C-alpha positions as CSV (number, residue, x, y, z in Angstrom):
1,X,18.8,-4.4,9.7
2,X,22.0,-5.5,8.1
3,X,25.1,-3.4,8.4
4,X,25.0,-2.6,4.8
5,X,21.7,-0.9,5.0
6,X,22.6,0.8,8.2
7,X,25.7,2.4,6.6
8,X,23.7,3.2,3.5
9,X,21.0,5.0,5.5
10,X,23.8,6.8,7.4
11,X,25.4,8.0,4.1
12,X,22.0,9.4,3.2
13,X,21.5,10.9,6.5
14,X,18.4,8.8,7.0
15,X,17.1,6.9,10.0
16,X,15.6,3.6,10.0
17,X,12.4,3.4,12.1
18,X,10.7,0.2,13.0
19,X,7.2,0.0,12.0
20,X,5.0,-2.4,13.9
21,X,1.8,-3.4,12.3
22,X,-0.9,-4.7,14.5
23,X,-2.8,-7.4,12.7
24,X,-6.1,-6.8,14.3
25,X,-6.2,-3.3,13.0
26,X,-5.4,-4.4,9.4
27,X,-8.0,-7.1,9.4
28,X,-11.7,-6.1,9.6
29,X,-12.8,-7.0,13.1
30,X,-16.2,-7.9,11.7
31,X,-14.8,-10.5,9.2
32,X,-15.4,-14.1,10.0
33,X,-12.3,-16.1,9.3
34,X,-14.3,-19.3,9.4
35,X,-17.1,-18.0,7.1
36,X,-19.4,-20.7,5.9
37,X,-21.9,-18.7,3.6
38,X,-19.4,-18.3,0.7
39,X,-22.1,-19.4,-1.7
40,X,-24.4,-16.5,-0.7
41,X,-21.5,-14.0,-0.8
42,X,-20.5,-15.4,-4.3
43,X,-24.1,-14.9,-5.5
44,X,-24.3,-11.3,-4.3
45,X,-20.8,-10.6,-5.6
46,X,-21.6,-11.9,-9.0
47,X,-24.8,-9.9,-9.2
48,X,-22.9,-6.7,-8.2
49,X,-20.3,-7.3,-11.0
50,X,-22.9,-8.1,-13.5
51,X,-25.1,-5.0,-12.8
52,X,-22.2,-2.5,-12.6
53,X,-22.2,-0.2,-15.5
54,X,-19.1,0.1,-17.6
55,X,-17.9,3.9,-17.6
56,X,-17.0,3.7,-21.3
57,X,-19.9,1.7,-22.9
58,X,-22.5,2.6,-20.3
59,X,-23.8,-1.0,-20.2
60,X,-23.5,-3.8,-17.7
61,X,-21.4,-6.9,-18.4
62,X,-24.7,-9.0,-18.1
63,X,-26.4,-6.8,-20.8
64,X,-23.4,-7.1,-23.1
65,X,-23.5,-10.8,-22.9
66,X,-27.3,-11.5,-22.8
67,X,-28.8,-8.4,-24.4
68,X,-31.1,-7.6,-21.5
69,X,-30.6,-6.3,-18.0
70,X,-31.0,-8.6,-15.0
71,X,-33.7,-7.9,-12.4
72,X,-33.3,-8.4,-8.7
73,X,-36.0,-9.3,-6.3
74,X,-35.8,-5.9,-4.9
75,X,-36.4,-4.1,-8.3
76,X,-40.0,-5.1,-8.5
């Protein structure tokens, strides 16, 4: 910490504490950094966004564009 901030903190009667962030705790340990199935993730994400109901209008983005709700293979 620079001398300026040290004196600034001292004038405010504050102490500077170091905060060490552990990267492994910030990153999901289940995440695969070399993920190769982005196309499958993108399909699921697009479906999730398109089928999420808007709080104001009560409709999905897909319905507002196409005029009908999409069906998933699980909704049969």
